[in-house]
C-alpha positions as CSV (number, residue, x, y, z in Angstrom):
1,M,36.1,-59.2,-132.1
2,T,32.3,-58.5,-131.9
3,S,30.6,-56.8,-129.1
4,A,28.9,-60.0,-128.0
5,E,32.4,-61.6,-127.8
6,I,33.6,-58.6,-125.6
7,I,30.7,-58.8,-123.3
8,E,31.2,-62.6,-123.0
9,K,34.7,-62.1,-122.1
10,E,34.1,-59.3,-119.6
11,A,31.7,-61.6,-117.8
12,R,34.4,-64.4,-117.7
13,Y,37.3,-62.3,-116.5
14,F,36.1,-58.9,-115.0
15,L,35.0,-58.7,-111.3
16,G,31.2,-58.4,-111.6
17,T,30.6,-54.9,-109.9
18,Y,29.2,-52.9,-113.0
19,N,25.7,-53.2,-114.0
20,R,26.6,-52.4,-117.6
21,L,24.2,-51.6,-120.6
22,P,25.0,-54.0,-123.5
23,V,27.1,-51.8,-125.7
24,V,30.8,-51.9,-126.3
25,L,32.2,-48.4,-127.2
26,E,35.1,-48.1,-129.4
27,R,35.6,-44.4,-130.4
28,G,34.1,-40.9,-130.0
29,E,33.7,-37.6,-132.0
30,G,32.2,-34.5,-130.6
31,C,29.1,-35.6,-128.5
32,Y,28.8,-39.0,-130.0
33,V,30.3,-42.2,-129.5
34,F,30.5,-45.3,-131.7
35,D,30.2,-49.1,-130.9
36,L,32.3,-51.9,-132.3
37,E,29.7,-52.3,-135.0
38,G,29.6,-48.7,-136.0
39,K,26.4,-47.7,-134.5
40,R,26.3,-44.1,-133.2
41,Y,25.1,-43.0,-129.9
42,L,24.4,-39.4,-128.6
43,D,26.1,-39.2,-125.3
44,L,24.2,-37.2,-122.8
45,M,26.3,-38.4,-119.9
46,A,29.9,-37.5,-121.0
47,G,31.1,-40.4,-119.3
48,I,29.5,-39.2,-116.1
49,A,30.4,-35.6,-116.3
50,V,34.0,-36.3,-117.5
51,N,34.3,-35.5,-121.2
52,V,33.4,-31.9,-120.7
53,L,34.9,-31.0,-124.2
54,G,33.2,-34.1,-125.8
55,Y,35.4,-36.6,-127.8
56,S,38.5,-36.0,-130.0
57,F,38.6,-32.3,-129.2
58,P,41.6,-31.2,-131.2
59,P,43.3,-29.0,-128.8
60,L,42.9,-31.5,-126.0
61,Q,44.2,-34.4,-128.4
62,E,47.1,-32.5,-129.5
63,A,48.2,-31.3,-126.1
64,I,48.0,-34.9,-124.6
65,K,50.0,-36.3,-127.6
66,R,52.8,-33.8,-127.3
67,E,53.0,-34.7,-123.5
68,V,53.0,-38.2,-124.0
69,D,56.1,-37.8,-126.4
70,K,57.8,-35.8,-123.6
71,L,57.2,-37.5,-120.4
72,L,54.6,-40.1,-119.5
73,H,55.3,-40.1,-115.7
74,A,57.4,-38.3,-113.2
75,S,57.6,-39.0,-109.3
76,N,56.2,-36.3,-107.1
77,L,59.7,-36.3,-105.5
78,Y,60.7,-33.8,-108.5
79,Y,59.1,-31.0,-110.0
80,S,56.9,-31.1,-113.1
81,V,56.0,-28.4,-115.6
82,P,52.3,-29.3,-116.4
83,Q,51.7,-29.7,-112.6
84,V,52.7,-26.3,-111.8
85,E,51.1,-24.7,-114.7
86,L,47.8,-26.3,-113.8
87,A,48.1,-25.4,-110.2
88,E,48.7,-21.8,-111.1
89,R,45.6,-21.8,-113.3
90,L,43.5,-23.2,-110.7
91,V,44.7,-20.9,-108.0
92,E,44.3,-17.8,-110.2
93,K,40.9,-18.9,-111.3
94,S,39.5,-19.8,-107.9
95,G,41.3,-17.3,-105.5
96,F,42.3,-20.2,-103.2
97,S,45.8,-20.4,-101.7
98,R,47.1,-24.0,-102.7
99,V,46.3,-27.0,-104.7
100,F,46.9,-30.7,-104.2
101,L,46.6,-33.0,-107.2
102,V,45.2,-36.6,-106.9
103,N,43.6,-39.2,-109.3
104,S,40.0,-39.2,-108.5
105,G,37.0,-37.7,-106.7
106,A,37.1,-40.1,-103.9
107,E,40.8,-39.4,-103.3
108,A,40.1,-35.7,-103.5
109,N,37.6,-35.9,-100.8
110,E,39.7,-38.2,-98.7
111,V,42.4,-35.5,-98.8
112,A,39.9,-32.7,-98.0
113,L,38.7,-34.5,-95.0
114,K,42.4,-35.1,-93.6
115,M,43.1,-31.5,-94.3
116,A,40.2,-30.5,-92.2
117,R,41.1,-32.8,-89.2
118,F,44.7,-31.4,-89.4
119,Y,43.3,-27.9,-89.1
120,R,41.2,-28.5,-86.0
121,K,43.5,-30.8,-84.2
122,R,46.6,-28.6,-84.8
123,K,44.6,-25.6,-83.6
124,Y,42.4,-27.0,-80.9
125,G,43.7,-30.4,-80.0
126,K,40.5,-32.0,-80.8
127,G,37.8,-32.2,-83.7
128,Y,37.3,-35.6,-85.6
129,K,33.6,-35.6,-86.8
130,F,32.3,-34.8,-90.2
131,I,28.8,-33.8,-91.2
132,S,27.3,-34.8,-94.5
133,F,23.9,-34.9,-96.1
134,Y,21.1,-37.4,-96.7
135,R,21.2,-38.4,-100.6
136,S,24.9,-37.4,-100.8
137,F,27.8,-39.3,-102.6
138,H,31.4,-38.6,-102.0
139,G,33.2,-41.7,-103.3
140,R,33.6,-45.3,-102.7
141,T,36.5,-45.6,-100.1
142,L,35.3,-46.5,-96.7
143,L,35.4,-43.1,-95.4
144,T,33.7,-41.4,-98.2
145,L,31.2,-44.1,-98.3
146,A,30.5,-43.5,-94.7
147,L,29.9,-39.9,-95.6
148,T,27.6,-41.0,-98.5
149,A,24.2,-40.9,-96.6
150,Q,22.6,-43.5,-99.0
151,E,21.7,-46.9,-97.2
152,K,22.2,-48.8,-100.6
153,F,25.9,-48.2,-100.5
154,H,26.3,-49.3,-97.0
155,Q,25.2,-52.9,-96.9
156,D,27.7,-55.5,-95.7
157,L,30.4,-52.9,-95.1
158,D,29.7,-51.9,-91.3
159,P,31.3,-50.8,-89.1
160,F,32.2,-47.6,-90.7
161,P,34.7,-45.2,-89.3
162,P,33.4,-43.3,-86.3
163,G,32.4,-39.6,-86.4
164,I,30.0,-39.3,-89.1
165,E,26.8,-37.2,-88.6
166,Y,24.1,-36.9,-91.2
167,A,21.9,-33.9,-91.8
168,T,19.2,-32.9,-94.3
169,L,20.0,-30.9,-97.2
170,N,18.5,-27.3,-97.2
171,D,17.5,-27.7,-93.6
172,L,19.9,-25.7,-91.5
173,Q,18.2,-26.6,-88.2
174,S,19.1,-30.3,-88.8
175,V,22.9,-29.2,-89.3
176,E,22.7,-27.3,-86.0
177,K,21.4,-30.3,-84.1
178,V,24.5,-32.3,-84.8
179,L,27.1,-29.6,-84.9
180,D,29.1,-29.9,-81.9
181,E,32.7,-29.0,-80.8
182,E,34.0,-32.2,-82.1
183,V,32.9,-31.5,-85.8
184,C,35.9,-30.4,-87.9
185,A,34.1,-30.2,-91.1
186,I,30.9,-30.2,-93.1
187,I,31.0,-31.6,-96.7
188,V,28.3,-30.8,-99.1
189,E,27.7,-31.0,-102.9
190,P,26.2,-27.7,-104.2
191,V,24.1,-29.9,-106.4
192,Q,23.8,-33.4,-105.4
193,G,24.6,-35.8,-108.4
194,E,24.2,-39.5,-107.5
195,G,21.4,-38.9,-105.0
196,G,19.0,-37.6,-107.9
197,I,20.2,-34.1,-108.8
198,Y,19.1,-31.7,-106.0
199,P,20.5,-28.3,-106.0
200,C,21.3,-26.6,-102.7
201,E,19.4,-23.4,-102.0
202,R,21.6,-20.3,-101.8
203,E,20.2,-19.3,-98.4
204,F,21.1,-22.8,-97.1
205,L,24.8,-22.5,-98.4
206,E,25.0,-19.0,-96.8
207,G,23.8,-20.4,-93.5
208,L,26.3,-23.2,-93.6
209,R,29.1,-20.6,-94.3
210,K,27.8,-18.6,-91.3
211,L,27.7,-21.6,-88.8
212,C,31.4,-22.6,-90.0
213,D,32.6,-19.2,-89.4
214,E,31.1,-19.1,-85.8
215,K,32.4,-22.6,-84.9
216,D,35.6,-22.4,-86.9
217,V,34.5,-25.5,-88.8
218,I,36.0,-26.2,-92.2
219,L,33.4,-25.9,-95.0
220,I,34.1,-28.4,-97.9
221,F,32.3,-28.2,-101.4
222,D,32.4,-31.4,-103.2
223,E,32.4,-30.2,-106.8
224,V,33.6,-33.5,-108.2
225,Q,30.4,-33.8,-110.4
226,C,29.1,-30.2,-110.2
227,G,32.2,-28.3,-111.0
228,I,34.3,-27.6,-114.1
229,G,31.6,-25.4,-115.8
230,R,28.8,-28.0,-115.3
231,V,26.4,-25.7,-113.7
232,G,27.3,-22.6,-115.9
233,K,30.1,-21.3,-113.7
234,F,33.7,-22.7,-113.8
235,F,33.4,-23.5,-110.0
236,A,30.0,-24.3,-108.7
237,F,30.5,-22.2,-105.6
238,E,30.5,-19.2,-107.9
239,S,27.0,-19.9,-109.0
240,F,25.8,-19.7,-105.5
241,G,28.0,-16.8,-104.2
242,V,29.3,-18.7,-101.2
243,R,32.9,-19.5,-100.7
244,P,34.0,-22.7,-99.0
245,D,37.3,-23.4,-97.3
246,I,38.0,-26.2,-99.4
247,V,36.8,-27.4,-102.9
248,T,37.2,-30.8,-104.4
249,L,37.3,-31.5,-108.2
250,A,37.8,-34.5,-110.4
251,K,35.6,-35.9,-113.3
252,G,35.8,-33.1,-116.0
253,L,39.0,-31.6,-114.8
254,G,41.0,-34.0,-116.8
255,G,39.0,-34.0,-119.9
256,G,38.8,-37.7,-120.0
257,L,42.0,-38.7,-118.1
258,P,42.0,-39.5,-114.5
259,L,42.8,-36.4,-112.3
260,G,41.3,-34.7,-109.2
261,A,42.3,-31.5,-107.3
262,V,42.0,-30.1,-103.7
263,L,41.7,-26.4,-103.4
264,V,42.5,-25.0,-100.0
265,D,42.4,-21.5,-98.4
266,E,45.3,-19.9,-96.6
267,K,44.2,-21.0,-93.0
268,V,43.9,-24.7,-94.1
269,S,47.1,-24.6,-96.2
270,A,49.1,-23.1,-93.3
271,S,48.1,-26.1,-91.0
272,V,49.5,-28.7,-93.4
273,H,53.2,-29.9,-93.0
274,R,55.5,-31.7,-95.4
275,G,54.7,-35.5,-95.7
276,D,51.0,-35.0,-94.5
277,Q,49.9,-36.3,-97.9
278,G,51.2,-37.8,-101.0
279,S,50.0,-39.5,-104.4
280,T,52.3,-41.6,-106.7
281,F,50.3,-40.9,-109.7
282,G,48.5,-37.6,-108.6
283,G,49.2,-34.7,-111.0
284,N,50.5,-37.0,-113.8
285,P,52.2,-34.8,-116.5
286,V,50.0,-36.0,-119.2
287,C,46.6,-35.7,-117.2
288,A,47.9,-32.3,-116.0
289,R,48.7,-31.2,-119.4
290,S,45.1,-32.2,-120.4
291,A,43.6,-30.3,-117.6
292,C,45.3,-27.2,-118.5
293,V,43.5,-27.3,-121.8
294,V,40.4,-28.2,-120.1
295,V,40.7,-24.9,-117.7
296,D,41.6,-22.7,-120.6
297,E,38.5,-23.6,-122.7
298,V,35.9,-24.0,-120.1
299,S,36.8,-21.0,-118.1
300,E,36.0,-18.7,-121.0
301,E,33.1,-16.5,-120.2
302,N,31.6,-17.0,-123.6
303,F,31.9,-20.8,-123.1
304,L,30.3,-20.6,-119.7
305,A,27.5,-18.4,-120.8
306,A,26.8,-20.9,-123.7
307,V,26.4,-23.6,-121.1
308,R,23.9,-21.5,-118.9
309,E,21.9,-20.8,-122.1
310,K,22.0,-24.5,-123.3
311,G,21.0,-25.6,-119.7
312,K,18.0,-23.4,-119.7
313,Y,17.0,-24.6,-123.1
314,F,17.4,-28.2,-122.1
315,E,15.5,-27.7,-119.0
316,K,12.5,-26.0,-120.9
317,Q,12.2,-29.0,-123.4
318,L,12.3,-31.5,-120.6
319,K,9.6,-29.6,-118.8
320,K,7.5,-29.9,-121.8
321,L,7.6,-33.5,-121.6
322,V,6.6,-33.4,-117.9
323,S,3.5,-31.5,-118.9
324,T,2.8,-34.0,-121.5
325,F,3.3,-37.3,-119.8
326,P,1.8,-38.2,-116.5
327,I,4.6,-40.7,-115.9
328,A,7.0,-37.8,-115.7
329,K,6.8,-35.7,-112.4
330,E,9.6,-33.1,-112.3
331,V,12.7,-31.5,-113.8
332,R,15.4,-30.1,-111.6
333,G,18.9,-29.2,-111.7
334,K,21.3,-26.3,-112.8
335,G,23.2,-25.6,-116.0
336,L,23.9,-28.9,-117.8
337,M,23.3,-31.0,-114.7
338,L,19.6,-32.1,-115.1
339,G,17.5,-34.7,-113.3
340,F,14.2,-36.0,-114.9
341,E,12.0,-37.6,-112.4
342,V,10.0,-40.7,-113.7
343,P,9.1,-42.7,-110.4
344,G,9.9,-46.4,-110.8
345,K,10.9,-46.2,-114.4
346,A,14.3,-44.5,-114.6
347,K,16.1,-47.7,-115.3
348,K,13.7,-48.7,-117.9
349,V,14.2,-45.3,-119.5
350,A,17.7,-45.5,-119.7
351,E,17.6,-49.0,-121.3
352,E,15.0,-47.9,-123.8
353,M,17.0,-44.7,-124.7
354,L,20.0,-46.9,-125.6
355,K,17.8,-48.5,-128.1
356,E,17.2,-45.0,-129.5
357,G,20.8,-44.4,-129.9
358,V,21.1,-42.1,-126.8
359,L,23.3,-42.7,-123.7
360,V,21.7,-41.6,-120.3
361,N,21.9,-42.9,-116.7
362,A,19.4,-43.6,-113.9
363,C,21.0,-42.5,-110.7
364,N,18.2,-44.6,-109.0
365,D,14.9,-46.1,-110.1
366,D,13.2,-42.7,-110.1
367,V,15.6,-40.1,-111.7
368,V,17.2,-40.2,-115.2
369,R,20.4,-38.0,-115.1
370,F,21.5,-35.8,-117.8
371,L,25.3,-34.7,-117.8
372,P,26.1,-34.0,-121.5
373,P,29.4,-32.8,-122.9
374,L,29.4,-29.1,-122.3
375,I,30.0,-28.4,-126.0
376,I,26.5,-29.9,-126.9
377,N,24.5,-27.8,-129.3
378,Q,20.8,-27.0,-129.5
379,E,20.2,-29.6,-132.5
380,E,21.7,-32.3,-130.3
381,I,19.6,-31.4,-127.3
382,D,16.6,-31.6,-129.4
383,E,17.8,-35.1,-130.6
384,G,18.0,-36.3,-127.1
385,V,14.6,-34.9,-126.2
386,E,12.9,-36.4,-129.2
387,A,14.3,-39.8,-128.3
388,L,13.1,-39.3,-124.7
389,K,9.6,-38.5,-126.1
390,K,9.6,-41.6,-128.1
391,V,10.5,-43.7,-125.0
392,L,7.9,-42.2,-122.9
393,E,5.3,-42.9,-125.4
394,R,5.9,-46.6,-125.4
395,I,6.4,-47.3,-121.8
């Protein structure tokens, strides 16, 4: 079957929610993917921060195959070896108290928000509100969309659940204005992803931590996109030196398989009772085994140091393009999570990059997003930057 036939069948049978680029991907190797006709593409998106170890990474493939042959699924009514081994790794690496495993970032955030309400309600008998930030993105369930302070995601979905307040990123006073006794949690991405790659300032996160300590409000870091080594530390909170009460993970955690995690501190875990949360597929044995490999590989300091160095190099090369092309305005981000601002042209750039054999993403019409596999090397970065240079020259 050809790519054209697959695209035609997708239009006939699939619910039309995705604005897909016209390429049908069949296989991957390293930092490259290949379409049905055999054309090779450099993937600078890693499946939107998912394939942190690239494609066909031997230890990952072997671990998955072994687990598939042993146990494809087990109910959470019973114990599972890969689940426990993954939970142990995450607790030991993070210093948090407990872990709950889910299937996605949205589910992880939903669980985190429930845990925050449990904590406040069971301690004070009140506290139902949440504070999030403009340009944020926390998922596509109704509650996580309500917390996603971007109007384009809210059209035709109102009314949303009550108790949502918005503040401005890196503006502590805007938080103080909406922080009252009914607030149970503040949720923030240490580096905003879908909103256009906006890192938090360390002082801002320190200020949030202080406010939450004073008011006994739960501080949640949504590290679904910026965690798992993406910004140069295994957990993004380590890069900022600020410790939240809850961390949510997904995307890169499963190495390509659907898996999310919620890490909670002792005071939160102590407020949770049996039966408060469940997930049929959460912590699936195959996904959990895959995640064990991801944690082992990515958490190595040499690996993380290389991510930091490659991130600096990538950012430096992109800044050269900003100084060369007036259409390009700014590069921002952290580690291998970078945004390239080209006002009004980002979607066009993504389309043209595809023609050059490079996969990138426009988070909106102004920002091209780069989230390459963490195993990318300097030559592959140069290949992507050279393709971007060609695109900027012709648009």
